Backbone as a printed PyTorch tensor [residue, N CA C, xyz], in Angstrom:
tensor([[[-16.7610,   2.2840,  35.4160],
         [-17.2790,   3.2740,  35.1090],
         [-18.8540,   3.1220,  35.4980]],

        [[-19.2280,   3.9440,  35.8950],
         [-20.5920,   3.9350,  36.3520],
         [-21.8130,   4.4660,  35.0920]],

        [[-22.9240,   4.3980,  35.2290],
         [-23.7670,   4.8410,  33.9570],
         [-23.3000,   6.3210,  33.4320]],

        [[-23.4480,   6.9750,  34.8120],
         [-23.5490,   8.4390,  34.7340],
         [-21.9350,   8.9290,  34.3380]],

        [[-21.0810,   8.3470,  34.5550],
         [-19.4880,   8.4590,  34.0520],
         [-19.5630,   8.0540,  32.4200]],

        [[-20.2890,   7.1000,  32.4060],
         [-20.2300,   6.8700,  30.7430],
         [-20.5400,   7.7690,  30.0240]],

        [[-22.0710,   8.5240,  30.4040],
         [-22.6320,   9.2050,  29.6670],
         [-21.8260,  10.6260,  29.6010]],

        [[-21.1820,  11.0600,  31.0380],
         [-19.9700,  12.3340,  30.8950],
         [-19.3680,  12.1240,  29.9820]],

        [[-18.6910,  10.9800,  30.0100],
         [-17.3910,  10.5050,  28.7990],
         [-18.0270,  10.6050,  27.5870]],

        [[-19.3300,   9.9100,  27.2450],
         [-19.8970,   9.9360,  25.7300],
         [-19.9760,  11.5470,  25.4680]],

        [[-20.4750,  12.3110,  26.3550],
         [-21.0750,  13.4170,  26.0580],
         [-19.6190,  14.4470,  26.0260]],

        [[-18.7230,  14.3610,  26.5080],
         [-17.2500,  15.0070,  26.1410],
         [-16.7960,  14.6940,  24.4370]],

        [[-16.7450,  13.2480,  24.6450],
         [-16.4950,  12.7730,  23.4370],
         [-17.0360,  13.1160,  22.1570]],

        [[-18.8090,  13.3260,  22.4070],
         [-19.2500,  13.6990,  21.1600],
         [-18.7240,  15.6660,  21.1140]],

        [[-18.6900,  16.0140,  21.9700],
         [-18.3400,  17.8160,  21.8970],
         [-16.8950,  17.7800,  21.0330]],

        [[-15.6400,  16.9370,  21.2710],
         [-14.4480,  16.5810,  20.9100],
         [-15.0630,  16.2940,  18.9090]],

        [[-16.0410,  15.4210,  18.6300],
         [-15.7680,  14.8570,  17.4550],
         [-16.5450,  16.2920,  16.8770]],

        [[-17.4800,  17.0970,  16.9010],
         [-18.1320,  18.0700,  16.4620],
         [-17.4200,  19.1040,  15.9360]],

        [[-16.6800,  19.5340,  17.2560],
         [-15.4780,  20.6180,  17.2000],
         [-14.4120,  20.3810,  16.1150]],

        [[-13.8230,  19.2880,  16.4370],
         [-13.0130,  18.5390,  15.5880],
         [-13.5070,  18.9280,  13.9400]],

        [[-14.4860,  18.3480,  13.6990],
         [-15.3690,  18.1910,  12.5220],
         [-15.8460,  19.7220,  11.6160]],

        [[-16.0470,  20.1740,  12.6410],
         [-16.5910,  21.7020,  12.6010],
         [-15.1450,  22.6840,  12.2430]],

        [[-14.3240,  22.2300,  13.2250],
         [-12.5100,  23.2290,  12.7530],
         [-12.2540,  23.0780,  11.1660]],

        [[-12.1260,  21.6710,  10.9810],
         [-11.4900,  21.0670,  10.1150],
         [-12.3660,  21.4990,   8.6830]],

        [[-13.6650,  21.5790,   8.8710],
         [-14.5390,  21.7660,   7.7970],
         [-14.3240,  20.3220,   7.0540]],

        [[-14.1600,  19.0560,   7.6890],
         [-14.2110,  17.6440,   7.6840],
         [-14.7610,  17.0360,   8.0250]],

        [[-14.5160,  15.5850,   7.5930],
         [-15.3640,  14.2630,   8.5950],
         [-16.6460,  13.8000,   8.7070]],

        [[-16.7470,  13.0400,   9.1150],
         [-18.4080,  12.4360,   9.0910],
         [-18.5870,  12.4020,  10.4600]],

        [[-19.3810,  13.3300,  10.5490],
         [-20.0470,  13.3100,  11.9840],
         [-20.9840,  12.6320,  12.2900]],

        [[-21.9280,  12.1390,  11.4840],
         [-22.8960,  11.3920,  12.0070],
         [-22.4310,   9.8910,  12.2610]],

        [[-21.8130,   9.3880,  11.5100],
         [-21.2690,   7.8470,  11.6360],
         [-20.0610,   7.7980,  13.0010]],

        [[-19.3550,   8.9280,  13.5610],
         [-18.9130,   9.1810,  14.5570],
         [-19.6380,   9.2890,  15.7810]],

        [[-20.6640,   9.9480,  15.6420],
         [-21.4610,  10.2350,  16.5450],
         [-22.1670,   8.9080,  17.2180]],

        [[-22.7400,   8.3410,  16.2270],
         [-23.2030,   6.9120,  16.4710],
         [-22.2530,   5.8040,  16.6980]],

        [[-21.4530,   6.0080,  16.4350],
         [-20.4510,   4.6910,  17.0920],
         [-19.8040,   5.0210,  18.3580]],

        [[-19.9590,   6.2890,  19.2250],
         [-18.6890,   6.7730,  19.9320],
         [-19.1260,   5.9490,  21.2160]],

        [[-20.4760,   5.7160,  21.3490],
         [-20.5860,   4.8150,  22.5960],
         [-20.1160,   3.2250,  22.6130]],

        [[-20.2790,   2.9330,  21.5270],
         [-19.4050,   1.5550,  21.4250],
         [-18.0700,   1.7210,  21.5900]],

        [[-17.4020,   2.6560,  21.1960],
         [-15.9570,   3.0710,  21.1680],
         [-15.5580,   3.2080,  23.1110]],

        [[-16.7170,   3.8310,  23.1920],
         [-16.2530,   4.1750,  24.6420],
         [-16.2630,   3.0940,  25.4650]],

        [[-17.6190,   2.0800,  25.5930],
         [-17.3440,   0.9410,  26.3510],
         [-16.2330,   0.0460,  25.8430]],

        [[-16.2030,  -0.3730,  24.7550],
         [-14.9740,  -1.1930,  24.3340],
         [-13.6930,  -0.5720,  25.3390]],

        [[-13.2570,   0.8180,  25.0750],
         [-11.9090,   0.9370,  25.4020],
         [-11.9280,   1.1860,  27.1960]],

        [[-13.2610,   1.6430,  27.5650],
         [-12.9450,   1.6950,  29.3400],
         [-13.5020,   0.6360,  30.0720]],

        [[-14.0160,  -0.0520,  29.2210],
         [-14.6170,  -1.5430,  29.7060],
         [-14.0800,  -2.8900,  29.4210]],

        [[-14.3970,  -2.9220,  28.3250],
         [-14.0380,  -4.4530,  27.5630],
         [-12.6220,  -4.5200,  27.5030]],

        [[-11.9340,  -3.9520,  26.5680],
         [-10.8390,  -4.1410,  25.8250],
         [ -9.1550,  -3.8230,  27.0860]],

        [[ -8.5620,  -4.7190,  26.7480],
         [ -7.2470,  -4.8680,  28.1070],
         [ -6.1920,  -4.4090,  26.9020]],

        [[ -5.9110,  -2.8360,  27.5330],
         [ -4.7930,  -1.8630,  26.4840],
         [ -4.0470,  -0.8370,  27.8750]],

        [[ -3.1870,  -0.4740,  27.4050],
         [ -2.6170,   0.4370,  27.8920],
         [ -1.5300,   1.2300,  27.4570]],

        [[ -2.2850,   2.3440,  27.2430],
         [ -1.5070,   3.4690,  26.3960],
         [ -0.0670,   3.6210,  26.6660]],

        [[  0.6480,   3.2990,  27.8720],
         [  2.1070,   3.5160,  28.3150],
         [  2.8200,   2.1820,  27.7820]],

        [[  1.9280,   1.2440,  27.1090],
         [  2.9050,  -0.1940,  26.3070],
         [  1.9040,  -0.4440,  25.2150]],

        [[  1.4490,   0.4750,  24.4150],
         [  1.0510,   0.7060,  23.2750],
         [  1.4230,  -0.8250,  22.2190]],

        [[  2.4390,  -1.6330,  22.3580],
         [  2.8300,  -2.5840,  21.6360],
         [  3.0230,  -4.2020,  22.1450]],

        [[  1.8640,  -4.0750,  23.6980],
         [  1.9710,  -4.7800,  24.2340],
         [  1.7020,  -6.1660,  23.2280]],

        [[  2.3140,  -7.1550,  23.2920],
         [  2.0100,  -8.4790,  22.4970],
         [  0.6330,  -9.2290,  22.6560]],

        [[  0.6020,  -8.6750,  23.7700],
         [ -0.8030,  -9.4410,  24.2440],
         [ -2.2710,  -7.9860,  24.8670]],

        [[ -1.7810,  -7.6940,  24.1500],
         [ -2.9700,  -6.0420,  24.2710],
         [ -4.2420,  -7.0630,  23.5220]],

        [[ -5.4140,  -6.3620,  24.0130],
         [ -6.4200,  -6.2790,  22.7700],
         [ -6.2450,  -5.6480,  21.7880]],

        [[ -6.8470,  -5.7230,  20.4390],
         [ -6.6850,  -5.1410,  19.4210],
         [ -8.1710,  -4.4360,  18.9550]],

        [[ -8.2110,  -3.1890,  18.4720],
         [ -9.4320,  -2.5530,  17.6040],
         [ -9.1590,  -1.8410,  16.6850]],

        [[ -9.8340,  -2.9540,  15.4390],
         [ -9.6880,  -2.0880,  14.0050],
         [-10.9530,  -1.4010,  13.3160]],

        [[-11.1470,  -0.2520,  13.0590],
         [-11.9380,   0.2390,  12.8850],
         [-12.1740,   0.5260,  11.5630]],

        [[-12.8250,  -0.9910,  10.6690],
         [-12.9100,  -1.1060,   9.3770],
         [-13.5530,  -0.2970,   8.6300]],

        [[-14.5410,   0.7720,   9.5540],
         [-14.6980,   2.1280,   8.9110],
         [-14.3710,   3.2590,   9.2900]],

        [[-13.0960,   3.4740,   8.2280],
         [-12.1930,   4.0970,   8.8420],
         [-12.3830,   5.1880,   8.3100]],

        [[-13.5250,   5.7600,   7.8020],
         [-13.9700,   7.1670,   7.5870],
         [-14.7360,   8.3310,   8.8580]],

        [[-14.7860,   7.0390,  10.0410],
         [-15.2380,   7.8710,  11.0990],
         [-13.6980,   8.2070,  11.9960]],

        [[-12.8680,   7.7050,  11.2930],
         [-11.3870,   8.0560,  12.2620],
         [-11.6730,   9.3920,  13.4150]],

        [[-12.1620,  10.3070,  12.8890],
         [-12.4860,  11.2850,  14.3180],
         [-12.6230,  10.7480,  15.6420]],

        [[-14.3170,   9.9390,  15.4020],
         [-14.0910,   9.4600,  16.8490],
         [-13.4230,   8.6370,  17.2610]],

        [[-12.1970,   7.6230,  16.4370],
         [-11.6130,   6.8560,  17.2630],
         [-10.3540,   8.0230,  17.9190]],

        [[-10.0850,   9.0540,  17.0550],
         [ -9.1220,   9.9050,  17.7320],
         [ -9.5840,  10.5730,  18.9070]],

        [[-10.6320,  10.8170,  18.7760],
         [-11.3810,  11.5630,  20.3570],
         [-10.9310,  10.6950,  21.2910]],

        [[-11.4850,   9.0240,  21.2150],
         [-11.3780,   8.0990,  22.2280],
         [ -9.4810,   7.8030,  22.2870]],

        [[ -9.1570,   7.9000,  21.3260],
         [ -7.6890,   7.9930,  21.5970],
         [ -6.8650,   8.7140,  22.6670]],

        [[ -7.3880,  10.1070,  22.2880],
         [ -6.9890,  11.2200,  23.2890],
         [ -7.6570,  11.0550,  24.8200]],

        [[ -8.4830,  10.5670,  24.6590],
         [ -9.2160,  10.6490,  26.1530],
         [ -8.5220,   9.7940,  26.6910]],

        [[ -7.8490,   8.5570,  25.8650],
         [ -6.6800,   7.3090,  26.7580],
         [ -5.8030,   7.6050,  27.0640]],

        [[ -5.0830,   8.8050,  26.4210],
         [ -4.0400,   8.9040,  26.4160],
         [ -2.8110,   8.2740,  25.5630]],

        [[ -3.3160,   8.2220,  24.2750],
         [ -2.6790,   7.7720,  23.2840],
         [ -2.2050,   8.5760,  22.9430]],

        [[ -2.3690,   9.9630,  22.3350],
         [ -2.0850,  10.8350,  21.9250],
         [ -2.3750,  12.0750,  22.7590]],

        [[ -2.0290,  13.5360,  22.6790],
         [ -2.0060,  14.3570,  23.1680],
         [ -3.5270,  14.9760,  22.5850]],

        [[ -4.3320,  15.4130,  23.7690],
         [ -5.4400,  16.1290,  23.7150],
         [ -5.2280,  17.3800,  22.4870]],

        [[ -4.4780,  18.1400,  22.6630],
         [ -4.3240,  19.2270,  21.7900],
         [ -3.9650,  18.7850,  20.5460]],

        [[ -3.5780,  17.7910,  20.0080],
         [ -3.3290,  17.3610,  18.5440],
         [ -4.7230,  17.2080,  17.9770]],

        [[ -5.8240,  16.8850,  18.6990],
         [ -7.2290,  16.9010,  17.8390],
         [ -7.3320,  18.3900,  17.4570]],

        [[ -6.6410,  19.2830,  17.5110],
         [ -6.6650,  20.2270,  16.8570],
         [ -6.5560,  20.2870,  15.0170]],

        [[ -5.4240,  19.7100,  15.3200],
         [ -4.7710,  19.2470,  13.8870],
         [ -5.6790,  18.4940,  12.6960]],

        [[ -6.8960,  17.6580,  13.1590],
         [ -7.6830,  16.7820,  12.2040],
         [ -7.6330,  17.1420,  11.3390]],

        [[ -7.4750,  16.6290,  10.0320],
         [ -7.5390,  16.8600,   8.4870],
         [ -6.6760,  17.9870,   8.0520]],

        [[ -5.7560,  18.5850,   8.7540],
         [ -4.7490,  19.4280,   8.6600],
         [ -3.7860,  19.0220,   7.5180]],

        [[ -2.9840,  20.1560,   6.6940],
         [ -1.8210,  19.4680,   5.8270],
         [ -0.7260,  19.3820,   7.1990]],

        [[  0.1890,  18.4240,   6.9050],
         [  0.7500,  18.1320,   7.6330],
         [  0.7270,  17.3160,   9.1230]],

        [[ -0.9250,  17.0280,   9.0780],
         [ -1.2100,  16.4620,  10.3290],
         [ -0.9450,  14.6740,  10.5910]],

        [[ -0.7590,  14.0760,  11.9020],
         [ -0.7740,  12.8710,  11.5160],
         [ -2.2860,  12.4680,  11.6370]],

        [[ -3.6240,  13.1940,  12.3820],
         [ -4.8100,  12.9330,  12.2940],
         [ -5.2950,  13.0860,  11.2760]],

        [[ -5.2650,  12.4230,  10.0180],
         [ -6.0540,  12.4650,   8.9830],
         [ -7.2600,  11.8640,   8.8270]],

        [[ -8.0830,  11.7420,   7.6510],
         [ -9.3740,  11.9290,   7.3380],
         [ -9.3790,   9.9640,   7.6100]],

        [[ -8.3270,   9.3380,   7.8020],
         [ -8.9270,   7.3510,   7.7180],
         [ -7.3030,   6.9030,   9.0000]],

        [[ -7.8460,   6.1510,   9.8130],
         [ -6.6630,   5.6620,  10.8410],
         [ -5.6260,   5.1680,  10.0420]],

        [[ -4.4480,   6.0300,  10.7700],
         [ -3.2200,   5.5420,  10.5910],
         [ -2.1860,   4.8960,  11.3810]],

        [[ -1.4940,   3.8000,  10.8600],
         [ -0.8540,   3.0510,  12.1310],
         [  0.4890,   3.5930,  12.5300]],

        [[  0.7510,   4.8610,  12.3680],
         [  1.9590,   6.0540,  12.8720],
         [  1.3950,   6.6710,  14.4280]],

        [[ -0.1650,   6.0960,  14.5310],
         [ -0.5520,   6.3350,  15.8110],
         [ -0.8620,   5.4450,  16.6340]],

        [[ -0.4980,   5.6390,  17.8420],
         [ -0.2370,   4.2220,  18.9390],
         [ -1.4570,   4.2730,  18.9860]],

        [[ -2.0320,   2.8510,  19.4050],
         [ -3.2740,   2.7170,  19.4680],
         [ -4.1060,   2.3250,  18.5170]],

        [[ -3.5180,   2.7050,  16.9900],
         [ -4.2790,   2.0600,  15.8270],
         [ -3.5690,   0.9130,  14.9580]],

        [[ -4.0640,   0.1790,  15.1060],
         [ -3.5870,  -1.4140,  14.5840],
         [ -3.4250,  -1.2230,  13.1070]],

        [[ -4.1660,  -1.1430,  12.5650],
         [ -3.7690,  -0.8980,  11.0130],
         [ -4.5040,   0.6380,  10.0950]],

        [[ -4.0000,   1.0410,   8.8040],
         [ -4.5760,   1.7750,   8.1060],
         [ -6.0060,   1.4980,   7.7970]],

        [[ -6.7630,   1.8570,   7.7660],
         [ -8.1800,   1.4110,   7.1310],
         [ -9.0710,   2.6490,   6.4400]],

        [[ -9.7610,   1.9410,   5.5000],
         [-10.6910,   2.7310,   4.9860],
         [-10.9970,   2.5360,   3.4660]],

        [[-10.5580,   1.7280,   2.8100],
         [-10.7140,   0.7450,   2.0760],
         [-11.7580,  -0.1140,   2.3330]],

        [[-13.2080,  -0.6850,   2.1480],
         [-14.0220,  -1.3070,   2.3750],
         [-13.7350,  -2.3850,   2.3150]],

        [[-14.0540,  -3.1570,   3.6800],
         [-13.9750,  -4.4420,   3.5780],
         [-12.7530,  -5.2640,   3.7450]],

        [[-11.6990,  -4.4470,   4.1400],
         [-10.4780,  -4.8210,   4.7630],
         [-10.0490,  -4.8870,   6.0690]],

        [[-10.7860,  -4.1780,   6.8520],
         [-10.5940,  -4.5290,   8.4290],
         [-11.3450,  -5.6550,   8.8980]],

        [[-12.2020,  -6.3760,   8.6550],
         [-12.9000,  -7.3100,   9.1100],
         [-11.9050,  -8.1540,   8.5490]],

        [[-11.2390,  -8.2970,   7.4880],
         [ -9.9290,  -9.5600,   6.9780],
         [ -8.8200,  -9.2760,   7.5170]],

        [[ -8.5660,  -8.2790,   7.9290],
         [ -6.8920,  -8.1420,   8.7070],
         [ -7.3510,  -8.6180,  10.3700]],

        [[ -8.4780,  -7.9840,  11.0070],
         [ -8.8980,  -8.3180,  12.0800],
         [ -9.3110, -10.2080,  12.5300]],

        [[ -9.7100, -10.6840,  11.5200],
         [ -9.7660, -12.2230,  11.4820],
         [ -8.3480, -12.6670,  11.4120]],

        [[ -7.6470, -12.1290,  10.4570],
         [ -6.4560, -12.7600,  10.1880],
         [ -5.6240, -12.5210,  11.6220]],

        [[ -5.7770, -11.3560,  12.3940],
         [ -5.4070, -11.3720,  13.9510],
         [ -5.9360, -12.6210,  14.8480]],

        [[ -6.7300, -12.6420,  14.9110],
         [ -7.5470, -13.7200,  16.0280],
         [ -7.2800, -14.9540,  15.6290]],

        [[ -6.7670, -15.2060,  14.2080],
         [ -6.8980, -16.7280,  14.0450],
         [ -5.1100, -16.5270,  14.5560]],

        [[ -4.1350, -15.6290,  14.0750],
         [ -2.7260, -15.7550,  14.7940],
         [ -3.1240, -15.7910,  16.2890]],

        [[ -3.7820, -14.8910,  17.1380],
         [ -3.7800, -15.3340,  18.5190],
         [ -4.1280, -16.3600,  19.2450]],

        [[ -5.3780, -16.8650,  18.3180],
         [ -5.4630, -18.4150,  18.7530],
         [ -4.4370, -19.4510,  18.2460]],

        [[ -3.5990, -19.1580,  17.2340],
         [ -2.8100, -20.1520,  17.1080],
         [ -1.4940, -20.3130,  17.9800]],

        [[ -0.9800, -18.8900,  18.5450],
         [ -0.3320, -18.5240,  19.4820],
         [ -1.0010, -18.7720,  21.2340]],

        [[ -2.0720, -19.4920,  21.3290],
         [ -2.5290, -19.5170,  22.4310],
         [ -2.9470, -17.9890,  23.5520]],

        [[ -3.0570, -17.0320,  22.5730],
         [ -2.5600, -15.8370,  23.1460],
         [ -4.2100, -15.4410,  24.1000]],

        [[ -3.9120, -14.9510,  25.1500],
         [ -5.2990, -14.5170,  25.6350],
         [ -6.1250, -13.2210,  25.3040]],

        [[ -5.6120, -12.4820,  24.1420],
         [ -5.8960, -11.1510,  23.8780],
         [ -7.3820, -11.2610,  22.7150]],

        [[ -8.2110, -10.6060,  22.6390],
         [ -9.1660, -10.5580,  22.2410],
         [ -9.2700,  -9.2590,  20.5220]],

        [[ -9.3950,  -9.4690,  19.5840],
         [ -9.5990,  -8.7250,  18.6280],
         [-10.8370,  -8.3490,  18.2680]],

        [[-11.1710,  -6.6820,  18.0120],
         [-12.6720,  -6.3140,  17.9190],
         [-12.6170,  -5.3630,  16.5320]],

        [[-13.7930,  -5.5010,  15.5780],
         [-13.8860,  -5.0390,  14.5780],
         [-14.9660,  -4.2960,  14.5320]],

        [[-15.2690,  -2.7150,  14.1600],
         [-16.0340,  -2.4360,  13.8420],
         [-16.2240,  -1.8260,  12.5210]],

        [[-17.4730,  -2.4840,  11.9010],
         [-17.5980,  -2.1420,  10.3910],
         [-18.8650,  -1.3690,  10.0760]],

        [[-19.0740,  -1.1860,   9.0440],
         [-19.9330,  -0.0870,   8.6390],
         [-20.7530,  -1.0070,   7.5080]],

        [[-21.9270,  -0.3490,   7.4590],
         [-23.1000,  -1.0190,   6.6690],
         [-22.5670,  -0.9040,   5.1540]],

        [[-21.7230,   0.0470,   4.6680],
         [-21.2680,   0.3090,   3.1760],
         [-20.6960,  -0.8190,   2.9590]],

        [[-19.8220,  -1.5310,   3.9010],
         [-18.8300,  -2.5530,   3.5390],
         [-19.7020,  -4.0480,   3.3080]],

        [[-20.7450,  -4.1670,   3.9030],
         [-21.4910,  -5.3680,   4.2360],
         [-21.5460,  -6.2580,   3.0050]],

        [[-21.5500,  -5.7350,   1.2480],
         [-21.5250,  -6.2740,   0.3690],
         [-20.3480,  -6.6210,  -0.2600]],

        [[-19.0740,  -6.1040,   0.2900],
         [-18.2020,  -6.5410,  -0.4000],
         [-17.8570,  -7.9340,  -0.2690]],

        [[-17.3260,  -9.0000,  -1.3980],
         [-16.7880, -10.2150,  -0.9880],
         [-16.0360, -10.6820,   0.0860]],

        [[-15.0980,  -9.5700,   0.0730],
         [-14.2420, -10.0380,   1.1600],
         [-14.6970, -10.1960,   2.6310]],

        [[-15.7460,  -9.2750,   2.5480],
         [-16.2620,  -9.3560,   3.8440],
         [-16.8320, -11.0630,   4.0490]],

        [[-17.4230, -11.8840,   3.7000],
         [-18.1070, -12.9450,   3.3420],
         [-17.1500, -13.8400,   3.2230]],

        [[-16.0910, -13.9300,   2.8710],
         [-14.7860, -14.7690,   2.7810],
         [-14.1740, -14.6760,   4.1610]],

        [[-14.1680, -13.4150,   4.8220],
         [-13.7350, -13.6870,   6.1320],
         [-14.5750, -14.0630,   7.0680]],

        [[-16.0170, -13.8850,   7.1620],
         [-17.1580, -14.1030,   7.8130],
         [-16.6370, -15.7540,   7.9730]],

        [[-16.7830, -16.4320,   6.7630],
         [-16.5180, -18.1550,   6.3670],
         [-15.3680, -18.2180,   6.8820]],

        [[-14.1610, -17.5340,   6.7540],
         [-13.3460, -18.0190,   7.4370],
         [-13.4370, -18.0680,   9.3950]],

        [[-13.3560, -17.3080,   9.4990],
         [-13.7890, -16.9360,  11.0990],
         [-14.4960, -18.2370,  11.6510]],

        [[-15.9080, -18.4570,  11.0360],
         [-16.6070, -19.4570,  11.1230],
         [-15.7070, -20.8260,  11.2630]],

        [[-14.4510, -21.1230,  10.2400],
         [-14.1280, -22.0580,   9.8890],
         [-13.3500, -22.8020,  10.8210]],

        [[-12.3320, -21.2980,  11.1840],
         [-11.6790, -21.3300,  12.2990],
         [-12.1360, -21.3540,  13.8600]],

        [[-13.4140, -21.8540,  14.0810],
         [-13.8480, -21.5540,  15.1340],
         [-13.6010, -20.0420,  15.9240]],

        [[-13.5110, -19.0670,  15.5510],
         [-13.1020, -17.4990,  16.1360],
         [-14.3900, -17.3800,  17.2560]],

        [[-14.0570, -16.7560,  17.9260],
         [-14.9700, -16.4590,  18.9800],
         [-15.2480, -14.7760,  19.4870]]])
């Protein structure tokens, strides 16, 4: 993507986030808006993934540890083709798959998140498994500042260093 295309995509994604939060009267607008450029670059440039093959064992994986910004991930997954764009209007409504935190019943979501400090632990485990299997895929994890003081986060960081994850 060109810088102009990134900017246009980012604006479109921001509009979707605000619309979802406004219409549902739920969500975390600030965290979602501040993270969407990272997700935009990851999914449109860095990550190797295919919405038509969401369970490809060699796909790159993304774990949203700060699960309370699920609306950003949902908007991005709709833009990528993992979910139908129309489903975004069901965000945080009774019976919707698009609840307040990511859930792995949706293609493109690797794990349910929301409990602080768990996402990075699972991401480190995924990375260790990929390294042991000599898989070429990469594991990405986005964390929030509120979980940095969790002991499990520091244990995951020490494990990542011990196993020389890159």
